[in-house]
C-alpha positions in Angstrom: 2.2 19.5 -6.2 5.5 19.9 -6.8 7.9 16.5 -6.8 11.4 16.2 -7.4 13.8 13.2 -7.7 17.2 13.5 -7.2 20.4 11.6 -8.0 22.8 13.5 -6.2 22.4 13.5 -2.4 24.3 16.9 -1.9 21.6 18.2 -4.5 19.0 16.7 -2.5 20.3 18.6 0.6 20.8 21.7 -1.0 17.1 21.8 -2.2 16.1 21.4 1.4 16.3 17.9 1.9 16.5 17.0 5.5 19.8 14.9 6.6 19.7 11.7 7.5 16.5 11.1 5.4 15.8 9.7 1.8 13.0 12.0 1.4 11.0 14.9 2.8 7.9 16.7 2.1 8.9 20.5 2.9 5.4 22.0 2.7 5.8 23.3 -0.8 7.6 20.4 -2.3 8.2 16.6 -2.3 11.9 15.8 -2.1 13.6 12.3 -2.8 16.9 11.4 -3.1 17.0 8.0 -5.2 19.1 5.0 -3.9 20.2 2.9 -6.6 21.1 0.4 -4.6 17.5 -0.3 -2.9 15.5 1.2 -5.7 12.3 -0.7 -3.5 12.9 1.2 -0.7 13.1 4.6 -2.3 9.9 3.7 -3.8 8.3 3.5 -0.7 9.8 6.4 0.6 8.0 8.4 -2.2 4.8 6.7 -1.4 5.6 8.0 2.2 6.2 11.7 1.6 3.3 11.7 -0.9 0.6 10.8 1.5 2.1 13.8 3.8 1.9 16.2 0.8 -1.7 14.9 -0.5 -2.8 15.0 3.3 -1.6 18.5 3.7 -3.3 19.8 0.9 -6.3 17.7 1.0 -7.0 17.3 4.8 -5.1 20.2 6.6 -2.5 20.0 9.0 -4.5 19.0 12.0 -4.0 14.9 12.0 -1.8 14.4 15.4 1.5 13.0 14.7 0.9 9.0 15.2 -2.3 9.1 12.7 -0.1 11.2 10.1 2.6 8.7 10.5 0.5 5.7 10.3 -1.2 6.8 7.5 1.8 7.6 5.7 3.6 4.0 6.6 0.0 2.3 5.5 0.2 3.8 2.2 4.0 3.6 1.9 3.5 -0.5 2.0 1.0 -0.1 -0.6 1.7 -2.4 -3.7 1.6 -0.1 -6.8 0.2 -1.9 -10.1 1.0 0.5 -12.7 -3.2 1.8 -12.5 -3.8 1.4 -8.8 -2.3 0.9 -5.5 -3.3 -2.5 -3.4 -2.8 -1.1 0.3 -3.7 -3.1 3.7 -0.2 -4.9 2.8 1.3 -6.6 6.0 5.1 -7.2 5.4 6.5 -10.3 7.1 9.0 -8.0 8.1 7.1 -5.6 10.3 4.4 -8.3 11.3 7.7 -10.3 12.9 9.1 -7.1 14.4 5.7 -5.8 15.7 4.9 -9.4 17.6 8.4 -8.8 19.1 7.5 -5.7 20.4 4.3 -7.0 21.8 5.9 -9.9 23.5 8.8 -7.8 25.1 5.9 -4.9 25.9 7.8 -2.4 24.0 4.7 -0.7 22.8 4.1 2.8 24.0 0.8 3.2 25.5 -2.4 4.1 23.4 -2.8 7.5 25.7 0.6 8.1 25.4 1.1 7.8 21.7 -2.3 9.7 20.9 -0.8 12.6 22.5 2.7 12.7 21.2 3.6 15.9 19.7 5.5 16.5 16.7 8.4 17.6 18.8 8.2 14.6 20.9 8.0 12.3 17.9 10.8 13.7 16.2 12.8 13.9 19.4 12.6 10.0 19.9 11.5 8.9 16.5 12.2 5.4 16.0 11.5 2.4 13.9 8.9 0.8 16.4 7.1 3.7 17.1 6.4 3.5 13.3 5.8 0.2 13.2 3.2 0.7 16.3 1.5 3.6 14.1 1.1 1.8 11.0 -0.3 -1.4 13.0 -2.6 1.1 14.6 -3.8 2.5 11.9 -3.9 -1.0 9.7 -5.9 -2.3 12.8 -8.7 0.3 12.6 -9.2 0.0 8.8 -9.1 -3.8 8.4 -9.1 -5.7 12.3 -11.9 -7.6 12.6 -13.1 -7.6 9.0 -13.2 -4.0 8.5 -15.6 -3.4 12.1 -13.9 -0.4 12.9 -13.4 1.3 9.4 -16.3 3.6 9.2 -15.8 4.7 12.9 -12.1 5.4 11.4 -12.8 7.6 8.8 -15.2 9.9 10.8 -12.7 10.2 13.4 -10.3 11.4 10.6 -12.7 13.8 9.3 -13.7 14.8 13.0 -9.8 15.7 13.7 -9.8 17.0 10.0 -12.5 19.5 10.9 -10.8 20.9 14.1 -12.0 18.6 16.8 -9.3 17.8 19.5 -8.0 13.9 18.8 -8.4 12.5 22.0 -11.8 13.7 22.2 -12.6 12.8 18.4 -11.0 9.0 19.3 -13.2 8.9 22.6 -16.1 9.8 20.8 -15.7 7.2 17.6 -14.3 4.2 19.8 -15.1 4.9 23.4 -13.0 6.3 26.4 -11.2 2.9 27.3 -7.8 3.2 25.8 -6.6 0.3 27.3 -9.4 -1.9 26.6 -9.1 -0.8 22.6 -5.2 -1.6 23.0 -5.9 -5.2 24.3 -8.0 -5.8 20.8 -5.7 -4.3 18.9 -3.1 -6.9 20.5 -5.4 -9.9 20.6 -6.4 -9.3 16.9 -2.4 -9.1 15.6 -1.7 -11.7 17.6 -4.2 -14.0 16.1 -3.1 -13.6 12.2 -1.9 -16.2 10.3 2.1 -16.3 9.4 1.7 -14.5 6.2 -1.4 -12.7 6.4 -2.1 -10.8 3.6 -0.8 -13.2 0.7 -4.2 -12.6 -0.7 -3.6 -9.3 -1.6 -0.2 -10.3 -3.0 -1.8 -12.2 -5.5 -4.5 -9.5 -6.2 -1.5 -7.0 -6.7 0.0 -9.7 -9.2 -2.9 -10.0 -11.5 -3.7 -6.4 -11.5 -0.5 -5.5 -12.7 0.0 -8.5 -14.8 -3.9 -6.9 -16.4 -2.0 -3.7 -16.8 0.4 -5.3 -19.2 -1.9 -7.1 -20.8 -4.7 -3.9 -21.3 -1.1 -2.0 -23.0 -0.4 -4.9 -25.3 -3.9 -5.2 -26.5 -4.4 -1.4 -27.0 -1.4 -2.1 -29.5 -3.3 -4.4 -31.3 -1.5 -7.6 -30.1 -3.2 -10.4 -29.2 -2.8 -14.2 -27.5 -4.0 -17.2 -27.9 -4.2 -18.4 -24.0 -2.6 -17.0 -20.9 0.5 -19.3 -21.4 1.2 -17.4 -24.4 0.8 -14.1 -22.8 3.2 -14.8 -20.0 5.6 -16.3 -22.3 5.6 -13.0 -24.2 6.1 -10.9 -21.1 9.0 -13.1 -19.8 10.7 -12.8 -23.4 10.2 -9.1 -23.5 8.1 -8.9 -26.6 4.7 -7.5 -25.1 4.2 -4.0 -27.1 3.4 -1.1 -25.1 3.1 2.5 -26.5 5.1 5.2 -25.2 2.5 6.9 -23.9 1.5 4.5 -21.4 4.9 3.2 -20.7 5.5 1.0 -17.4 8.7 0.2 -15.6 10.2 -3.3 -16.6 10.7 -4.0 -12.8 7.0 -4.2 -12.3 6.6 -7.3 -15.1 9.6 -8.6 -13.7 8.2 -8.6 -10.0 4.8 -9.8 -11.0 6.1 -12.6 -13.2 8.1 -14.0 -10.2 5.4 -13.9 -8.0 3.1 -15.6 -11.0 5.2 -18.6 -11.1 4.0 -19.9 -7.7 0.8 -18.3 -8.1 -1.6 -20.8 -9.3 -3.5 -22.0 -12.4 -3.4 -19.1 -15.2 -6.1 -18.7 -18.4 -7.2 -16.4 -20.7 -11.0 -15.6 -20.7 -13.1 -13.6 -23.1 -15.7 -11.0 -21.2 -17.1 -8.0 -22.9 -15.5 -9.1 -26.1 -12.2 -8.5 -24.4 -9.7 -10.8 -23.1 -9.7 -11.3 -19.2 -6.6 -13.0 -17.0 -7.8 -15.3 -14.9 -6.0 -17.1 -12.0 -7.3 -20.0 -10.1 -5.3 -20.7 -6.9 -4.8 -23.9 -5.2 -6.9 -22.6 -2.1 -10.2 -22.1 -4.1 -9.7 -18.5 -5.0 -10.1 -17.1 -8.8 -8.9 -13.6 -9.5 -10.6 -12.1 -12.7 -8.5 -9.4 -14.3 -10.3 -7.0 -16.3 -9.7 -3.6 -18.1 -11.3 -1.0 -20.6 -9.6 1.0 -23.5 -10.9 4.4 -24.5 -8.9 4.1 -28.2 -5.5 3.3 -27.1 -5.9 4.4 -23.7 -6.1 2.4 -21.0 -8.9 3.9 -18.8 -10.1 1.2 -16.2 -8.2 -2.2 -14.6 -9.8 -3.8 -12.0 -10.0 -7.3 -10.6 -12.5 -9.3 -8.9 -12.1 -12.4 -6.6 -14.4 -15.0 -5.7 -14.4 -19.0 -4.6 -14.7 -20.8 -1.1 -11.2 -20.8 -0.1 -10.2 -19.4 2.7 -9.0 -15.8 3.4 -5.8 -14.5 3.9 -5.9 -11.8 6.7 -7.7 -8.6 6.5 
């Protein structure tokens, strides 16, 4: 799957990039113009367009535009951790916009949204429409503790197999789009003001574990979590060139780590494991595996009786 990053906008446009955009999937390649003044936005664009590239090859071109863009927006908001992607993130900027749109009754009717053609979407593409598509997909995946998740997966498979989208939706979610919209609206309005704070913590632990794993693969040892975090802060972690990660990834995780809770270092299966205890009673344990000096598996488990922080 060809992917090109341009530092020069004119070169991006000459290669087939869409004017007015910072990234586009052109059916045979993914093109991105990197905006140095806002690298995080550039990375989100890459994740968005990369989903379109993946979907085109793995699912096909049958996805209706709201679903295609909603899924791309869903993965755009995922947090890359170095060895994985934490999805299901609800950024506060989007939550605020969505709630204002609901209060002002600016949402497109579900029947109309599901019937939009690509031409109609492109003709009136706006931030609110992308927010709505994203929020519909997010609800189908995470709403009511994942109640609709299996139905949503089956719906996507139905559409990818050639079933008309509206018929597939009626088959998996029922024929009353208005009732479904009310459930969707009620759920979004019931969320707290920071509904996915736990997912940010999950991404923080997973990212730091990725850096811990790389340091350990270079035979670097730490007597405590404090010693590891100090080495990370001072830029003293050993990372082999073959497993390089951007320093900005570590800086973001370290900034979140300061207020996350109490950190400790445990030993599990003869390897160090990074542990975070939060004030709300949750425990995050980050583990990794090595094959020689190669990090092969980084995962985080969550336990505890603390309150859930959203989907």
